N, C-alpha and C positions, 0 to 999 in steps of 0.2 A: 846071703841070699836065702830067702825062705824056701823050705823044702817044697818040691812040687812045681815050682816055677820053671819054665823052659828058658825064660829070658827076663831081663830087667831093662826096660827102656828108660833112658835118661835124656830128657829133653831140655834144651837150653837155646834161647834165641831162635834162630832160623834153622838150626841143624839139630840132628839127633845123634847122641853117642849111644852105642848099644853094647852092653856087656852080655854076651851070650853064655848061658850055662851049658856046659858040654861041648863048647867050641874050643878047639885047641888054642893055646896061647899065641902061637904064630899068627893065626887068623885074626885073633883079637887085636894084636898089635898092628897088623896090616889094616884092619878096619879103623883103628885110631889114626893111622897115617892119613887115610882117606878123609876122616873127620877134620883133621888139621887143615888139609888142602881146602875143604869146603868152607871152613871157618875163615881161613885166610882170604878167600875170595869175597866172602860176605862182609867182613869187617875191615878189609883192606890192610891186613898185616903186611909189613914190608918184607922183601925177600930175605933179609937177614934174620928177621924174627921167625919166618916160616922155616928157613933152613935150620935154624938153631933147634926148633922143635922136632923137625923131621929127622935130623941127624942123630938125635938121641934115641929115637925110636928105631931107626935103621941099625944103629949100633947094638941095641938090645936084641934085635933079630939076629945079627951076626954072632953075638955071644951065645944065643940059643943054639944056633947051628953048630957051634963049637962045644956045646953042652957045658958052657960056663954060666951056670945059673946065677951065681953071686954077682958076676959082672952085669948080667941082664937086669937083675934087681936094682943094682946101683944106677944103671942107666935109666931105668924107669923113675927112680927117685930124682935123677938129674932132670928128667923131663918135667916132673912136677915143679921142681925149683925154677925151671925156665918159664913155665906157665905163670907161676907167681910173679916172676920178674916182669913179664909182659903185662900182667894185670896191674902191678904197682906203677907201671909207666902210663896207665890210663888207656891202654889199647884194647883191653878186654873188659866186659862187664863182669860183675860178680857171678852171674848165672853162667856165662860162657866159661869162665874160669872153673867153676864148680863141676860142670859137665866133664871137662877134660880131666880134672883131678879125680872125679869119681870113677871114670873108666880106667884110668891109670892105676888107681888104688885097687880096683877089683882084680886087675891083672897081677899086681904085686901080691895080693893076698893069695891068689891061686898059685902063683909061681914060687913065692919066697917064704911062705909061712907053713 
């Protein structure tokens, strides 16, 4: 993220992913969960697809609460893998996929590197 920016807005389709500089990781993951629910409603992801995405993010939050950073990093990676699987099934556009991945990767960079 360029120095001096307070936030970076990442737009895709009908919803906006937002990676906020200076916002704690927990809040960023909670915001990503909200984005997944919005996207699910907009594109009609089935309950299994939505649950698969949300469960990975919720597990990352649980790992953070236990201060298990490596597990949280792995779960964010699993989220990205799930996004790619849903994209490969034709259920997400390239732009929607990229928005989710960009936000998840910004969390991974801040948390894991």
